[in-house]
C-alpha positions in Angstrom: -41.4 -22.0 4.4 -38.1 -23.5 5.9 -35.1 -22.6 3.7 -31.9 -24.8 3.5 -29.4 -21.6 3.1 -25.8 -22.1 1.7 -23.9 -19.3 0.8 -20.1 -19.0 0.7 -19.0 -16.2 -1.7 -17.2 -13.8 1.1 -14.5 -14.2 3.4 -16.0 -14.4 6.4 -18.2 -17.4 5.7 -19.1 -19.3 8.7 -16.0 -22.0 9.5 -14.5 -20.8 6.2 -16.8 -23.4 4.7 -20.1 -21.9 4.5 -22.9 -20.0 5.9 -26.0 -22.2 6.5 -28.7 -21.3 8.8 -27.8 -17.0 8.8 -25.3 -15.3 6.9 -22.1 -13.5 8.8 -23.2 -10.8 7.1 -26.6 -10.8 8.9 -28.8 -11.7 5.5 -31.3 -14.2 6.7 -32.3 -17.5 4.3 -35.3 -16.5 2.8 -33.3 -13.2 1.7 -30.4 -15.7 0.6 -32.9 -17.9 -1.1 -34.3 -14.9 -3.1 -30.8 -14.0 -4.1 -30.5 -17.3 -5.5 -33.2 -17.0 -7.6 -32.5 -13.4 -8.8 -29.0 -15.0 -9.7 -30.8 -17.7 -11.5 -33.2 -16.0 -13.7 -30.6 -13.0 -14.5 -28.5 -16.0 -16.0 -31.6 -17.1 -17.9 -32.0 -13.7 -19.4 -28.7 -13.4 -20.2 -28.9 -16.7 -22.3 -31.6 -14.8 -23.9 -29.6 -11.9 -24.9 -26.4 -13.6 -25.8 -28.9 -15.6 -28.2 -30.1 -12.4 -29.8 -26.7 -10.8 -30.0 -26.0 -14.4 -31.9 -28.9 -13.6 -34.3 -27.5 -9.9 -35.0 -29.9 -8.3 -32.6 -28.8 -5.0 -30.6 -29.6 -5.3 -26.6 -31.6 -2.1 -25.4 -29.0 -0.2 -22.5 -31.8 -0.5 -20.1 -31.6 -4.4 -20.3 -27.8 -4.2 -20.2 -28.4 -1.8 -16.9 -30.8 -4.5 -15.2 -28.5 -7.1 -15.3 -25.6 -5.5 -14.1 -27.7 -4.0 -11.3 -28.9 -7.3 -10.4 -26.1 -9.0 -9.8 -24.9 -6.3 -7.9 -27.8 -6.2 -5.4 -26.4 -10.0 -4.9 -22.9 -8.8 -3.7 -22.2 -9.4 -0.1 -23.6 -6.9 2.2 -25.5 -4.8 -0.7 -29.0 -5.5 -0.2 -31.2 -7.5 2.3 -34.4 -6.2 1.4 -36.4 -9.3 0.6 -39.3 -7.6 -1.2 -36.8 -5.5 -3.0 -35.4 -8.3 -4.6 -38.7 -10.3 -5.4 -39.7 -7.2 -7.3 -36.5 -7.5 -9.2 -37.2 -11.1 -10.0 -40.3 -10.1 -11.4 -38.7 -7.6 -13.7 -36.4 -10.0 -15.0 -39.3 -12.5 -15.8 -41.3 -9.5 -17.8 -38.4 -8.5 -19.8 -37.1 -12.2 -20.6 -40.6 -13.3 -21.8 -40.5 -10.1 -24.3 -37.3 -10.7 -25.7 -37.7 -14.4 -25.8 -40.7 -13.6 -28.6 -38.1 -11.7 -30.8 -35.7 -15.1 -30.8 -36.0 -17.1 -34.0 -35.2 -20.3 -32.3 -35.9 -20.3 -28.3 -35.8 -24.2 -28.1 -32.4 -24.4 -27.5 -31.7 -22.4 -24.7 -31.2 -23.7 -20.9 -34.2 -24.0 -18.9 -33.4 -21.0 -16.8 -34.1 -18.9 -20.0 -37.7 -20.3 -20.3 -38.5 -20.1 -16.7 -41.5 -18.5 -15.7 -43.8 -18.1 -12.7 -46.2 -16.3 -10.1 -44.6 -15.2 -7.0 -46.1 -18.1 -4.9 -43.7 -20.4 -6.8 -40.7 -18.5 -6.1 -40.0 -20.1 -2.9 -40.2 -23.5 -4.2 -37.9 -22.6 -7.5 -35.2 -20.6 -5.0 -34.7 -24.1 -3.5 -33.7 -26.1 -6.5 -31.3 -23.2 -8.1 -28.9 -22.4 -5.2 -24.9 -23.0 -5.2 -25.4 -26.7 -4.5 -27.2 -27.6 -7.3 -23.9 -27.9 -8.7 -23.0 -31.4 -7.2 -19.5 -31.7 -9.0 -17.3 -30.0 -6.5 -15.0 -28.5 -9.0 -17.5 -27.6 -11.6 -19.4 -25.8 -8.8 -16.3 -24.0 -7.5 -15.2 -22.6 -11.4 -18.8 -21.2 -11.9 -19.0 -19.6 -8.6 -15.7 -18.2 -9.0 -16.5 -17.0 -12.6 -20.0 -15.9 -11.2 -18.4 -14.0 -8.1 -15.9 -12.0 -10.6 -19.0 -11.3 -12.9 -20.8 -9.7 -9.9 -17.3 -7.4 -9.2 -17.4 -6.7 -12.7 -21.1 -5.5 -12.9 -20.4 -3.4 -9.8 -17.9 -1.2 -12.0 -20.4 -1.5 -14.9 -23.0 0.0 -13.0 -20.8 3.0 -11.4 -19.8 3.6 -15.0 -23.3 3.5 -16.5 -24.6 6.0 -13.7 -22.0 8.3 -15.8 -23.7 7.6 -19.0 -20.5 5.3 -20.0 -21.1 2.0 -21.4 -19.5 -0.5 -23.0 -21.4 -3.1 -25.4 -18.2 -5.4 -25.4 -18.0 -5.7 -21.7 -21.8 -6.4 -21.3 -22.1 -8.7 -24.1 -19.2 -10.5 -22.4 -20.7 -10.6 -18.8 -23.7 -12.2 -20.4 -22.3 -14.7 -21.9 -20.0 -15.5 -19.3 -23.2 -15.9 -17.1 -25.0 -18.0 -19.6 -22.0 -20.2 -19.8 -22.5 -21.2 -16.1 -25.5 -22.9 -17.0 -24.1 -24.9 -19.9 -23.4 -28.4 -18.5 -21.3 -29.5 -21.5 -18.6 -27.0 -19.9 -16.1 -28.8 -18.3 -12.9 -27.9 -15.9 -10.6 -26.7 -18.9 -13.2 -24.6 -20.3 -14.6 -23.2 -17.1 -11.0 -22.1 -16.4 -10.3 -20.5 -19.6 -13.8 -18.5 -18.7 -12.4 -17.6 -15.4 -9.4 -16.2 -16.8 -11.1 -14.4 -19.8 -13.4 -13.1 -16.9 -10.2 -11.3 -15.7 -9.4 -10.0 -19.0 -12.7 -8.2 -18.9 -12.3 -7.0 -15.3 -9.3 -5.0 -16.7 -11.5 -3.3 -19.5 -14.5 -3.2 -17.1 -12.3 -0.8 -14.6 -10.5 1.0 -17.5 -14.1 1.9 -18.7 -14.8 2.9 -14.7 -11.6 4.9 -14.9 -12.2 6.6 -17.6 -15.8 7.5 -16.9 -14.5 9.2 -13.3 -11.7 11.1 -14.4 -13.4 12.5 -17.9 -16.3 13.4 -14.8 -14.5 14.6 -12.1 -10.8 15.1 -13.4 -7.7 13.5 -11.9 -7.2 12.4 -8.4 -4.6 14.6 -6.9 -2.6 14.4 -4.0 -4.8 15.5 -1.0 -5.0 15.6 2.5 -8.4 15.0 4.3 -9.7 16.6 7.5 -10.6 13.8 10.0 -12.5 16.3 12.5 -16.0 17.8 12.3 -18.1 21.1 11.9 -20.7 22.4 13.9 -23.2 22.2 10.9 -25.4 19.2 10.9 -24.2 16.7 8.5 -25.1 13.6 5.9 -22.7 10.7 6.1 -22.3 8.9 2.7 -21.0 5.4 2.5 -20.5 3.4 -0.6 -18.6 3.8 -3.7 -21.2 5.9 -6.2 -19.6 9.3 -6.6 -22.3 10.1 -8.7 -24.8 9.9 -6.1 -22.2 11.8 -4.0 -22.0 14.6 -6.4 -25.7 14.7 -6.8 -25.9 15.3 -2.8 -23.5 17.8 -2.8 -25.0 20.2 -5.5 -28.4 19.9 -3.6 -27.1 20.5 -0.2 -25.6 23.9 -1.2 -27.0 27.1 0.7 -28.6 24.6 3.1 -26.4 24.8 6.6 -25.8 20.8 6.1 -22.2 19.5 5.7 -21.3 16.3 3.9 -19.1 13.7 5.1 -17.8 11.0 3.8 -17.4 7.2 5.5 -15.3 3.9 4.4 -15.1 3.4 0.4 -16.0 6.9 0.0 -13.2 8.9 1.2 -11.2 9.0 -2.2 -14.2 11.3 -3.6 -11.8 13.7 -1.8 -9.0 13.4 -4.4 -11.0 14.3 -7.5 -10.8 18.1 -8.3 -14.7 18.3 -9.0 -15.4 17.7 -5.5 -13.2 20.2 -4.0 -15.3 23.3 -5.3 -17.7 22.3 -2.7 -17.5 24.2 0.5 -19.6 22.2 2.5 -17.7 18.9 1.8 -16.0 18.6 5.2 -14.0 15.7 5.3 -14.0 11.8 6.3 -15.9 10.4 9.4 -15.0 6.8 11.0 -13.0 4.2 9.4 -13.8 0.8 7.3 -17.6 -0.2 6.6 -17.3 -2.8 9.8 -16.8 -0.3 12.5 -20.3 1.5 11.0 -22.5 0.5 14.2 -20.7 2.6 16.4 -19.5 5.4 14.2 -23.2 6.0 12.5 -24.5 6.4 16.0 -22.1 8.8 16.9 -22.6 10.4 13.4 -26.2 11.9 14.8 -27.2 13.1 11.5 -28.7 10.6 8.2 -26.8 8.3 6.2 -26.7 7.4 2.7 -25.8 3.5 1.7 -25.1 4.2 -2.0 -23.8 0.6 -2.7 -22.4 -2.3 -0.7 -21.1 -2.8 2.3 -24.1 -2.4 4.9 -24.3 -3.9 8.3 -27.5 -4.5 9.8 -28.4 -1.1 11.6 -29.1 -0.7 15.5 -32.6 0.7 16.3 -30.8 3.6 17.5 -30.2 5.0 13.8 -32.1 2.4 11.6 -34.3 5.9 11.0 -31.5 7.8 9.9 -30.1 5.2 7.5 -31.1 5.9 3.9 -30.5 3.4 1.2 -30.3 4.0 -2.9 -29.1 1.8 -5.9 -28.7 -1.6 -5.7 -28.5 -1.2 -1.9 -31.6 -2.1 0.4 -32.6 -2.5 3.7 -35.8 -3.4 5.2 -37.2 -0.1 7.2 -35.0 2.3 5.2 -35.7 4.6 3.0 -35.0 4.1 -0.4 -34.0 6.8 -2.4 -35.0 5.9 -6.3 -33.3 7.0 -9.4 -32.0 4.8 -12.2 -28.7 5.6 -14.5 -28.5 8.6 -15.8 -31.5 9.7 -13.5 -31.6 12.9 -11.2 -32.3 11.4 -7.4 -34.2 14.1 -5.2 -32.4 13.9 -1.9 -34.7 16.5 -0.4 -36.1 14.3 2.4 -32.5 13.3 3.5 -31.7 16.9 3.7 -34.5 18.0 5.5 -34.2 15.4 8.0 -29.9 16.5 8.5 -31.6 19.7 9.6 -33.2 18.7 12.5 -30.2 16.6 13.7 -27.4 17.2 15.8 -24.0 18.1 14.6 -21.6 14.7 14.4 -19.9 13.8 17.9 -15.7 14.0 16.9 -14.1 10.7 16.6 -10.9 12.0 16.0 -8.6 15.0 14.9 -6.1 15.2 12.0 -5.8 14.4 8.7 -5.0 11.9 6.4 -2.7 11.8 2.7 -4.3 10.0 -0.4 -4.8 10.5 -4.1 -1.9 8.7 -5.6 -4.0 7.2 -8.7 -2.0 6.3 -11.8 -1.9 9.9 -13.1 -0.5 11.5 -10.0 2.1 8.4 -9.6 3.1 8.8 -13.2 3.9 12.4 -12.4 6.1 11.2 -10.0 7.6 8.4 -12.2 11.1 10.1 -12.4 11.3 10.6 -8.7 10.4 6.9 -8.1 12.5 5.3 -10.9 15.4 7.3 -9.2 14.4 5.9 -5.7 14.3 2.5 -6.8 17.7 3.0 -8.8 19.1 4.4 -5.9 18.3 1.7 -3.6 16.0 4.3 -1.3 13.1 2.3 -2.5 13.9 -1.9 -2.4 10.4 -2.9 -2.7 6.6 -1.9 -3.4 4.2 -4.0 -1.5 0.5 -4.1 -2.9 -1.9 -4.2 0.1 -4.9 -3.4 -1.7 -8.4 -5.1 -1.0 -10.8 -5.2 1.6 -11.0 -4.8 5.5 -13.3 -6.9 7.6 -14.1 -7.7 11.3 -12.2 -10.9 11.9 -9.2 -10.5 14.6 -7.2 -12.2 12.0 -7.1 -9.1 9.9 -4.7 -7.3 12.6 -2.2 -9.0 10.4 -2.4 -6.5 8.0 -1.8 -3.7 10.7 1.4 -5.5 12.1 2.4 -6.5 8.4 2.7 -2.7 7.4 4.1 -1.9 11.0 7.2 -4.6 10.7 7.7 -3.5 6.7 11.4 -2.4 6.2 11.7 1.2 5.8 12.6 1.1 2.6 9.7 -0.2 1.1 6.3 1.6 -0.1 2.9 0.4 0.4 0.5 0.7 -2.7 -3.3 0.5 -1.9 -6.6 0.7 -2.6 -9.9 -0.1 -1.0 -10.9 -0.4 2.4 -8.2 -2.4 3.2 -5.9 0.8 4.0 -8.1 1.4 7.2 -5.6 -1.0 8.8 -2.6 1.2 8.3 -3.4 4.4 6.4 -3.4 6.2 9.8 0.1 5.3 11.0 2.9 7.4 10.9 5.0 5.5 8.5 6.8 8.3 7.4 8.3 9.0 3.5 11.2 8.1 1.5 12.6 11.3 -0.4 9.1 12.9 0.2 7.3 10.1 -1.2 4.7 8.8 1.6 5.1 5.0 2.4 1.4 4.6 2.0 -0.1 5.5 -1.7 -3.6 5.1 -1.6 -4.9 4.9 -5.2 -8.6 5.1 -4.2 -11.6 2.8 -3.9 -11.8 -0.8 -4.4 -12.9 0.3 -7.8 -9.5 2.0 -8.5 -7.4 -1.1 -8.2 -6.6 -0.6 -11.9 -4.6 2.1 -11.2 -2.4 -0.4 -9.7 -2.2 -2.6 -12.4 -1.5 0.5 -14.7 1.2 1.8 -12.2 3.0 -1.7 -11.9 2.7 -1.8 -16.5 4.1 1.5 -16.6 7.1 0.4 -14.4 7.7 -2.7 -15.9 8.1 -0.5 -19.7 10.3 1.9 -17.5 12.5 -0.6 -16.5 12.6 -2.4 -19.8 11.3 -5.6 -18.3 9.7 -8.5 -20.2 7.7 -9.9 -17.2 5.8 -8.0 -15.1 6.8 -10.6 -12.3 10.5 -8.9 -12.7 9.4 -6.0 -10.9 10.1 -5.0 -7.4 6.4 -5.6 -6.0 5.1 -8.0 -3.7 1.2 -8.6 -3.4 -0.2 -9.2 0.0 -3.4 -8.5 -0.8 -6.8 -8.6 1.7 -10.1 -10.0 0.4 -13.7 -9.9 2.0 -16.4 -9.7 -1.4 -16.8 -10.2 -5.0 -15.3 -7.3 -6.4 -11.8 -8.5 -4.7 -12.5 -11.6 -7.0 -12.7 -9.7 -10.2 -9.6 -7.8 -9.0 -7.8 -11.2 -8.4 -8.8 -12.6 -11.9 -7.5 -9.4 -13.7 -3.9 -9.7 -11.7 -4.2 -13.4 -13.0 -4.9 -12.5 -16.6 -2.3 -9.8 -16.7 0.4 -12.5 -15.9 0.8 -11.4 -12.1 2.0 -14.6 -10.0 3.0 -15.2 -6.2 0.0 -13.2 -5.0 -0.8 -13.9 -0.9 -4.4 -13.8 -0.1 -5.7 -14.0 3.4 -6.7 -13.6 5.9 -8.0 -16.9 4.4 -8.3 -18.6 0.6 -11.7 -18.3 -0.5 -13.9 -21.2 0.8 -15.3 -21.6 -2.7 -12.2 -23.0 -4.2 -12.3 -26.8 -4.4 -9.2 -28.2 -3.4 -8.3 -29.3 -7.0 -9.2 -25.8 -7.9 -7.1 -24.2 -5.6 -4.6 -26.8 -6.6 -4.8 -25.3 -10.3 -4.3 -21.9 -8.8 -1.0 -22.7 -6.7 0.6 -24.8 -9.5 -0.1 -22.2 -12.4 -0.1 -19.0 -10.6 1.5 -19.3 -7.3 -1.6 -18.4 -5.3 -0.9 -18.7 -1.7 -2.6 -17.6 1.7 -0.8 -15.8 4.4 1.2 -16.9 7.6 2.6 -15.1 10.5 3.7 -11.8 9.9 7.4 -12.8 11.0 7.5 -15.4 8.6 5.7 -13.6 5.8 8.4 -10.6 6.1 11.4 -13.4 6.1 9.8 -14.6 2.9 9.4 -11.6 1.2 12.7 -10.0 2.1 15.0 -12.9 2.9 17.8 -12.4 5.2 18.3 -9.0 3.7 15.8 -7.5 6.5 16.0 -3.6 7.5 
């Protein structure tokens, strides 16, 4: 069957308009179609769970986890395995049918809540339920803004769920909001309000994950991370799921196999709990988009715990394993749901047969500046601000990507005045975290709070500084927001910042293609959202005539 593809959920979408033949990410049209169907049936299930809650009935944790996992599966670069996605659709239909039978009145639910079919009908239905099925451009834009924010929120929830931390309030909202995107009676004003409410629960979801991580692994602390390699065979762990890494480290003790982090897994080194493992060697490589070259050089098996998969080269496809929401056809998938033990023995035995990694670089990088660590330095930071040793903080959190235009962020970091400090989280840091930008009174000029999941730390830091300086408005702080985005976790961070009242955020390297002109206008007029310009123009904009 021929597929009509349309996807514009990530920054690299073709022509900053939409991928219509094949995804820039490597996603094929038939996979995109099944992901559209998975989102559709997950929204349908969410309409059922929301109705059940309205009748006073409780939703099982397993159902909540299923919904968050399925949204995570559809995040950019997470899962390219069509058969796995079809199985997820089938599972939703079974669960939905059972829950529908518990409703006293199911007639008022949207059609997505009632849809059921055999596999042979999936492809035809997928054609009907994609992004373009919403004809009105502005309603479509707002529905997708909410949906993508919820995808980001689902990622935070899933990581917390893996550590047995749940929030019924967050789950209930996520499902209610998903169901609301099916409601044709909601206009632009209601959907705009829903987008901001999504930001509110984005803050709560990030707080839940922060609590889960810090209670389990301790508060991140200032840490120097090794960039070189050892002589043992190794396993490279990428993605974001700290629980997967912890289980792997436990299972590799005494095996002669070392473990390295890649890309977004780098901040695991900052947590005290991970420092007890002698075979936890260091970080290998850079941001996700360089993995084709770096995975080939690593020579050992790679474990992808979440999204940020680049379609693998044949030279290492047999060494790439996936788990959780991640998947790629032809790569071994390690099973295990939230709270379950995962068996990594096959991965470990594979590593023993491999050569040690080829060294890419030497030295070390420093990180671990999450909110607890920064607040411990609060007196020092406040004094530096009051003495004008630090003039401004620049939040450069977010994502990295392949586009040449992203070199802007490296050049922008280099051009910043010497009395500025970068606050970062996410893989955007790889554009500047290996630059020698120096320190201010012993404070590094790049403070890395961790993964994109740890963007909550940046909000906590800003709110604490607002309190310390006795300010009424968060926008009166000496903080500039120049954020790079790529996928849907960046969308929930943006919505969270808007909910907190942050204005004048600059977003690049392009504004989201899913924002219609009218929706973009609302964000510009009400929140001061803007794109980026040239490095020289933006430095002048942010610092005026008083530039160092």
